GUBATOR-326959 format. One record per residue (C-alpha): x, y, z; residue number from 1; residue in one letter. Coordinates in pm, 1 decimal. Example, Ala and Ser with C-alpha at 12.3 -4.5 7.8 and 13.67 -1.06 7.14 Angstrom:
1230.0,-450.0,780.0,1,a
1367.0,-106.0,714.0,2,s
***
This chain:
350.4,-20081.4,1596.3,1,x
-14.8,-20144.1,1696.1,2,x
-121.9,-20501.1,1639.4,3,x
230.0,-20606.7,1536.9,4,x
359.4,-20872.5,1787.0,5,x
702.4,-20804.2,1952.3,6,x
949.5,-21060.8,1874.0,7,x
1294.0,-20934.6,1969.6,8,x
1467.1,-21051.1,2297.5,9,x
1396.0,-20792.6,2551.7,10,x
1017.0,-20751.4,2556.9,11,x
997.3,-20559.7,2883.2,12,x
1226.6,-20270.9,2725.1,13,x
1038.1,-20266.1,2403.0,14,x
691.1,-20237.3,2575.8,15,x
824.7,-19982.3,2818.2,16,x
970.5,-19773.2,2530.4,17,x
649.0,-19789.8,2325.4,18,x
432.1,-19693.1,2617.6,19,x
681.7,-19415.3,2713.8,20,x
634.4,-19289.3,2359.5,21,x
256.5,-19299.6,2357.5,22,x
241.4,-19123.4,2696.9,23,x
486.5,-18854.3,2598.4,24,x
322.9,-18782.9,2269.9,25,x
-17.9,-18786.7,2450.9,26,x
-161.2,-19072.3,2257.7,27,x
-246.2,-19213.5,2592.7,28,x
-394.7,-18909.2,2769.4,29,x
-368.9,-18836.5,3139.8,30,x
-619.5,-19031.2,3351.4,31,x
-674.7,-19310.4,3103.0,32,x
-703.8,-19644.2,3261.6,33,x
-436.7,-19893.5,3135.1,34,x
-584.7,-20223.3,3051.1,35,x
-303.6,-20480.1,3082.6,36,x
-502.5,-20759.7,2888.5,37,x
-554.0,-20534.0,2603.8,38,x
-198.5,-20427.0,2577.6,39,x
-82.8,-20788.1,2604.4,40,x
-300.6,-20884.4,2315.9,41,x
-184.2,-20587.3,2110.2,42,x
174.9,-20668.0,2157.8,43,x
135.5,-21042.9,2127.0,44,x
290.8,-21115.5,2467.8,45,x
192.6,-21258.7,2802.1,46,x
70.8,-21033.5,3081.1,47,x
411.1,-21049.2,3260.1,48,x
621.2,-20823.5,3046.2,49,x
342.2,-20569.5,3034.1,50,x
315.7,-20562.5,3414.0,51,x
700.9,-20527.1,3440.6,52,x
698.6,-20243.9,3195.9,53,x
424.3,-20066.3,3385.8,54,x
615.7,-20109.9,3711.5,55,x
911.2,-19933.2,3552.7,56,x
676.7,-19654.7,3418.5,57,x
535.3,-19608.5,3769.0,58,x
883.5,-19557.4,3908.9,59,x
946.0,-19293.2,3631.0,60,x
620.2,-19128.9,3739.5,61,x
461.3,-19175.0,3400.1,62,x
176.3,-19392.5,3541.6,63,x
5.1,-19418.4,3879.5,64,x
-118.1,-19727.4,4051.3,65,x
-386.2,-19782.5,4312.7,66,x
-469.8,-20116.5,4473.8,67,x
-776.0,-20278.9,4327.3,68,x
-803.3,-20006.5,4049.7,69,x
-481.0,-20058.0,3862.0,70,x
-274.9,-19836.1,3651.8,71,x
-361.0,-19500.3,3492.3,72,x
-166.7,-19249.5,3289.3,73,x
-15.7,-18984.4,3507.2,74,x
-85.4,-18617.7,3443.8,75,x
192.4,-18424.2,3275.6,76,x
425.6,-18254.6,3524.8,77,x
336.8,-17916.2,3657.5,78,x
593.9,-17642.1,3678.2,79,x
636.8,-17687.4,4057.0,80,x
705.6,-18060.8,4006.3,81,x
972.5,-17971.8,3752.2,82,x
1128.0,-17706.6,3975.7,83,x
1150.6,-17972.6,4258.7,84,x
1310.2,-18222.2,4024.0,85,x
1574.8,-17969.4,3922.5,86,x
1642.3,-17887.2,4281.7,87,x
1676.3,-18263.6,4363.4,88,x
1907.2,-18295.9,4063.2,89,x
2127.5,-18010.1,4216.7,90,x
2175.6,-18191.9,4534.1,91,x
2235.3,-18538.7,4382.6,92,x
2458.1,-18445.4,4086.4,93,x
2671.2,-18176.2,4277.1,94,x
2705.2,-18430.4,4575.2,95,x
2807.7,-18707.5,4344.8,96,x
3064.8,-18486.9,4166.4,97,x
3218.9,-18375.0,4497.2,98,x
3224.8,-18732.5,4627.9,99,x
3359.0,-18888.9,4312.3,100,x
3594.5,-18637.6,4159.7,101,x
3892.6,-18843.5,4247.3,102,x
3755.8,-19124.1,4044.3,103,x
3760.1,-18914.1,3726.2,104,x
3971.4,-19045.3,3438.2,105,x
4071.3,-18921.4,3099.7,106,x
3856.3,-19200.7,2947.0,107,x
3549.0,-19069.9,3140.3,108,x
3598.9,-18718.3,3024.9,109,x
3656.1,-18843.6,2667.2,110,x
3329.0,-19036.3,2691.1,111,x
3139.1,-18735.4,2810.9,112,x
3294.3,-18525.6,2518.2,113,x
3176.1,-18786.5,2265.8,114,x
2811.9,-18792.2,2410.7,115,x
2816.4,-18404.9,2386.9,116,x
2933.2,-18422.7,2023.5,117,x
2645.0,-18659.7,1942.4,118,x
2398.4,-18425.6,2108.4,119,x
2547.5,-18132.9,1913.2,120,x
2505.8,-18316.0,1582.8,121,x
2164.9,-18436.9,1639.3,122,x
1848.6,-18320.7,1453.2,123,x
1546.1,-18316.1,1670.9,124,x
1177.9,-18271.6,1592.7,125,x
862.4,-18220.5,1797.9,126,x
752.9,-18580.3,1839.0,127,x
915.4,-18812.2,2103.0,128,x
1059.0,-19050.6,1839.6,129,x
1249.2,-18773.9,1695.7,130,x
1398.4,-18632.0,2010.1,131,x
1438.1,-18966.3,2206.3,132,x
1801.2,-18974.8,2124.3,133,x
1857.3,-18636.8,2290.6,134,x
1674.3,-18751.6,2601.2,135,x
1883.6,-19065.7,2614.2,136,x
2222.5,-18901.0,2545.9,137,x
2153.8,-18616.8,2804.8,138,x
2061.2,-18874.0,3063.5,139,x
2378.3,-19072.5,2983.1,140,x
2592.0,-18755.3,3019.7,141,x
2458.8,-18675.0,3359.7,142,x
2441.2,-19033.6,3468.9,143,x
2812.6,-19041.1,3412.9,144,x
2854.9,-18754.6,3665.0,145,x
2634.2,-18924.5,3918.4,146,x
2820.6,-19252.4,3866.0,147,x
3147.5,-19094.9,3965.5,148,x
3049.2,-19156.0,4320.3,149,x
3055.1,-19534.2,4261.3,150,x
2768.6,-19565.3,4509.7,151,x
2471.3,-19783.9,4390.2,152,x
2233.6,-19603.4,4644.0,153,x
2322.2,-19259.7,4478.9,154,x
2265.2,-19421.4,4132.8,155,x
1920.4,-19568.2,4237.1,156,x
1821.1,-19238.3,4402.0,157,x
1894.0,-19049.4,4088.3,158,x
1702.6,-19302.3,3863.7,159,x
1398.6,-19288.4,4080.2,160,x
1368.1,-18912.8,4034.4,161,x
1223.8,-18981.8,3689.4,162,x
1360.6,-18651.5,3581.9,163,x
1448.6,-18742.0,3222.1,164,x
1111.8,-18910.2,3160.2,165,x
921.1,-18625.3,3310.6,166,x
1110.8,-18359.5,3122.4,167,x
1036.0,-18543.8,2795.8,168,x
673.8,-18467.6,2853.0,169,x
741.6,-18093.7,2878.7,170,x
907.7,-18105.9,2538.1,171,x
589.3,-18231.5,2357.7,172,x
509.4,-18058.0,2032.9,173,x
840.3,-17879.2,2038.5,174,x
1142.6,-18091.9,2116.5,175,x
1452.8,-17947.4,2270.8,176,x
1454.0,-17572.9,2184.8,177,x
1759.9,-17464.8,2384.4,178,x
2012.3,-17708.9,2231.5,179,x
2292.0,-17470.0,2176.3,180,x
2292.3,-17360.9,2538.1,181,x
2282.3,-17716.6,2658.3,182,x
2576.7,-17827.2,2453.2,183,x
2781.0,-17510.0,2539.5,184,x
2724.8,-17566.4,2903.4,185,x
2818.2,-17934.6,2878.1,186,x
3140.1,-17815.8,2714.4,187,x
3202.8,-17587.8,3004.7,188,x
3163.5,-17874.8,3253.0,189,x
3399.4,-18094.7,3050.8,190,x
3649.8,-17820.3,3024.3,191,x
3655.7,-17781.6,3400.5,192,x
3685.1,-18156.6,3456.7,193,x
3972.5,-18170.0,3199.8,194,x
4165.6,-17895.6,3380.3,195,x
4111.2,-18078.5,3722.7,196,x
3913.2,-17796.0,3854.8,197,x
3653.0,-17941.5,4100.3,198,x
3517.1,-17595.6,4212.9,199,x
3489.2,-17483.7,3841.9,200,x
3318.4,-17798.9,3741.5,201,x
3070.0,-17762.5,4026.4,202,x
2999.1,-17406.0,3930.3,203,x
2938.5,-17504.4,3566.2,204,x
2721.3,-17789.2,3661.6,205,x
2516.8,-17583.3,3906.4,206,x
2469.3,-17305.4,3634.6,207,x
2371.2,-17566.0,3381.7,208,x
2098.3,-17714.6,3607.9,209,x
1975.2,-17375.2,3725.0,210,x
1937.9,-17251.9,3363.4,211,x
1729.4,-17566.2,3289.9,212,x
1519.8,-17483.6,3585.4,213,x
1439.1,-17123.9,3471.0,214,x
1131.5,-17208.0,3243.2,215,x
955.8,-17369.7,3528.0,216,x
999.8,-17074.0,3782.9,217,x
707.9,-16853.1,3860.9,218,x
***
């Protein structure tokens, strides 16, 4: 909350999340210069956690940085950027599923089902605060698939795509409007995994990602 000092333990996470909200809800418009001193004073913290939060936002493509010029709010993603992000997801997620399928357990499948049930039960509105849970749960669901490979380099590559942060910006003013399809397709992925069908799971995952890409195609 503006003017209210942050007092809980992880300042970097809180500052990151608040700036993420402001950027997604366009309260900090594209091109606006980020004044670190001003933010530190507003949040009642030193410069260090603000800088660390901005470094994370840069990795997530929500801000840009130039030497001697500092940080600015990045433009919202164009359709071509989103198309490329979905194509990258196809490569990373399908590859991780192929590589890590033997690491799948009943517990992992149950965890994916529980996450999808929470997505199914959610009520999401047009502002970021109202659909943040959806973004986080969906990221967790797909992160589990990537994590099957048990390869930290693949995990890092997936995180640095910034996909979930960028897609949140495209939901500005509407929230997730294809929730039933997302949940249904997650169910198909889970069903194939539960049946031990690698090819079926890959086909369901591919279809799911390609359907998500469709709104950004020319």
